[in-house]
TILOTOR-432980 format. One record per residue (C-alpha): residue number from 1; residue in three letters; x, y, z. Coordinates in steps of 0.25 Angstrom, whole numbers. Layout:
TILOTOR-432980
node k:NUM	r:ALA	x:X	y:Y	z:Z
...
END
This chain:
TILOTOR-432980
node k:1	r:UNK	x:175	y:-15	z:195
node k:2	r:UNK	x:166	y:-26	z:200
node k:3	r:UNK	x:162	y:-36	z:190
node k:4	r:UNK	x:150	y:-45	z:192
node k:5	r:UNK	x:150	y:-59	z:187
node k:6	r:UNK	x:138	y:-67	z:184
node k:7	r:UNK	x:138	y:-80	z:190
node k:8	r:UNK	x:139	y:-91	z:180
node k:9	r:UNK	x:128	y:-98	z:187
node k:10	r:UNK	x:117	y:-89	z:182
node k:11	r:UNK	x:110	y:-94	z:169
node k:12	r:UNK	x:110	y:-86	z:156
node k:13	r:UNK	x:97	y:-80	z:152
node k:14	r:UNK	x:92	y:-86	z:139
node k:15	r:UNK	x:78	y:-81	z:137
node k:16	r:UNK	x:72	y:-76	z:125
node k:17	r:UNK	x:64	y:-63	z:125
node k:18	r:UNK	x:51	y:-68	z:118
node k:19	r:UNK	x:43	y:-55	z:119
node k:20	r:UNK	x:48	y:-49	z:105
node k:21	r:UNK	x:45	y:-62	z:99
node k:22	r:UNK	x:31	y:-62	z:104
node k:23	r:UNK	x:29	y:-48	z:100
node k:24	r:UNK	x:33	y:-51	z:86
node k:25	r:UNK	x:24	y:-64	z:85
node k:26	r:UNK	x:12	y:-56	z:90
node k:27	r:UNK	x:15	y:-45	z:80
node k:28	r:UNK	x:16	y:-55	z:69
node k:29	r:UNK	x:3	y:-62	z:73
node k:30	r:UNK	x:-5	y:-48	z:73
node k:31	r:UNK	x:0	y:-46	z:59
node k:32	r:UNK	x:-5	y:-59	z:54
node k:33	r:UNK	x:-18	y:-57	z:61
node k:34	r:UNK	x:-20	y:-44	z:54
node k:35	r:UNK	x:-15	y:-49	z:40
node k:36	r:UNK	x:-21	y:-62	z:39
node k:37	r:UNK	x:-35	y:-57	z:36
node k:38	r:UNK	x:-29	y:-49	z:25
node k:39	r:UNK	x:-22	y:-60	z:19
node k:40	r:UNK	x:-34	y:-69	z:19
node k:41	r:UNK	x:-43	y:-59	z:13
node k:42	r:UNK	x:-48	y:-64	z:-1
node k:43	r:UNK	x:-45	y:-55	z:-13
node k:44	r:UNK	x:-53	y:-57	z:-26
node k:45	r:UNK	x:-46	y:-55	z:-39
node k:46	r:UNK	x:-53	y:-54	z:-52
node k:47	r:UNK	x:-48	y:-66	z:-60
node k:48	r:UNK	x:-50	y:-67	z:-75
node k:49	r:UNK	x:-61	y:-78	z:-77
node k:50	r:UNK	x:-61	y:-88	z:-88
node k:51	r:UNK	x:-75	y:-83	z:-92
node k:52	r:UNK	x:-70	y:-71	z:-100
node k:53	r:UNK	x:-55	y:-74	z:-103
node k:54	r:UNK	x:-54	y:-64	z:-114
node k:55	r:UNK	x:-55	y:-49	z:-110
node k:56	r:UNK	x:-56	y:-38	z:-120
node k:57	r:UNK	x:-42	y:-31	z:-122
node k:58	r:UNK	x:-42	y:-18	z:-116
node k:59	r:UNK	x:-41	y:-5	z:-124
node k:60	r:UNK	x:-27	y:0	z:-121
node k:61	r:UNK	x:-25	y:15	z:-121
node k:62	r:UNK	x:-11	y:21	z:-119
node k:63	r:UNK	x:-10	y:35	z:-113
node k:64	r:UNK	x:4	y:41	z:-114
node k:65	r:UNK	x:8	y:52	z:-105
node k:66	r:UNK	x:20	y:60	z:-110
node k:67	r:UNK	x:30	y:68	z:-103
node k:68	r:UNK	x:24	y:81	z:-108
node k:69	r:UNK	x:10	y:78	z:-102
node k:70	r:UNK	x:5	y:73	z:-116
node k:71	r:UNK	x:-5	y:62	z:-115
node k:72	r:UNK	x:-7	y:52	z:-127
node k:73	r:UNK	x:-17	y:41	z:-128
node k:74	r:UNK	x:-13	y:30	z:-137
node k:75	r:UNK	x:-2	y:39	z:-143
node k:76	r:UNK	x:-11	y:50	z:-146
node k:77	r:UNK	x:-10	y:63	z:-139
node k:78	r:UNK	x:-22	y:67	z:-130
node k:79	r:UNK	x:-26	y:76	z:-119
node k:80	r:UNK	x:-32	y:72	z:-105
node k:81	r:UNK	x:-46	y:75	z:-109
node k:82	r:UNK	x:-45	y:66	z:-122
node k:83	r:UNK	x:-38	y:55	z:-114
node k:84	r:UNK	x:-50	y:55	z:-105
node k:85	r:UNK	x:-60	y:54	z:-116
node k:86	r:UNK	x:-52	y:43	z:-123
node k:87	r:UNK	x:-51	y:35	z:-111
node k:88	r:UNK	x:-66	y:37	z:-108
node k:89	r:UNK	x:-70	y:33	z:-122
node k:90	r:UNK	x:-61	y:20	z:-121
node k:91	r:UNK	x:-68	y:16	z:-107
node k:92	r:UNK	x:-82	y:18	z:-113
node k:93	r:UNK	x:-78	y:9	z:-125
node k:94	r:UNK	x:-80	y:-3	z:-115
node k:95	r:UNK	x:-67	y:-10	z:-119
node k:96	r:UNK	x:-57	y:-12	z:-107
node k:97	r:UNK	x:-47	y:0	z:-107
node k:98	r:UNK	x:-33	y:0	z:-102
node k:99	r:UNK	x:-25	y:13	z:-102
node k:100	r:UNK	x:-10	y:13	z:-102
node k:101	r:UNK	x:-3	y:26	z:-98
node k:102	r:UNK	x:11	y:28	z:-102
node k:103	r:UNK	x:18	y:40	z:-96
node k:104	r:UNK	x:31	y:45	z:-100
node k:105	r:UNK	x:43	y:45	z:-91
node k:106	r:UNK	x:42	y:60	z:-87
node k:107	r:UNK	x:27	y:62	z:-88
node k:108	r:UNK	x:20	y:68	z:-77
node k:109	r:UNK	x:13	y:60	z:-66
node k:110	r:UNK	x:2	y:70	z:-67
node k:111	r:UNK	x:-1	y:67	z:-81
node k:112	r:UNK	x:-1	y:52	z:-78
node k:113	r:UNK	x:-11	y:55	z:-66
node k:114	r:UNK	x:-20	y:63	z:-76
node k:115	r:UNK	x:-20	y:51	z:-86
node k:116	r:UNK	x:-24	y:41	z:-75
node k:117	r:UNK	x:-35	y:51	z:-70
node k:118	r:UNK	x:-41	y:52	z:-84
node k:119	r:UNK	x:-41	y:37	z:-85
node k:120	r:UNK	x:-47	y:35	z:-71
node k:121	r:UNK	x:-58	y:45	z:-74
node k:122	r:UNK	x:-61	y:38	z:-87
node k:123	r:UNK	x:-62	y:24	z:-79
node k:124	r:UNK	x:-50	y:18	z:-86
node k:125	r:UNK	x:-47	y:6	z:-76
node k:126	r:UNK	x:-35	y:0	z:-83
node k:127	r:UNK	x:-23	y:9	z:-83
node k:128	r:UNK	x:-9	y:6	z:-84
node k:129	r:UNK	x:2	y:16	z:-82
node k:130	r:UNK	x:14	y:10	z:-90
node k:131	r:UNK	x:28	y:12	z:-86
node k:132	r:UNK	x:35	y:25	z:-89
node k:133	r:UNK	x:46	y:22	z:-99
node k:134	r:UNK	x:58	y:32	z:-97
node k:135	r:UNK	x:63	y:39	z:-109
END
């Protein structure tokens, strides 16, 4: 076998390959060029003004959805048609309305979706689905 020895007089190559570094820098620059206009866009949030510090308290209605599919409005058993009428009457009263929906742990999502649809059809804008408490 022949072994080839490098001469000790040849200098070691100590160069850094900067091509990947340039690629990364160009990619980051393009990302900033795209995202900078999105960051500087002004978003207006409605803030409470000091002119009318007191807002009327909303009328809070609680809709319960039981595991059996039964719907209650403020503790009283009701059906879907009567629930829609009650929500419509409350909206027409002119007072702010807030509907809290309390499904039971094993109630069907279909029943929740139907109650949400009834509220949306009656133009209820403030809805809260409260946490399901396991039995």
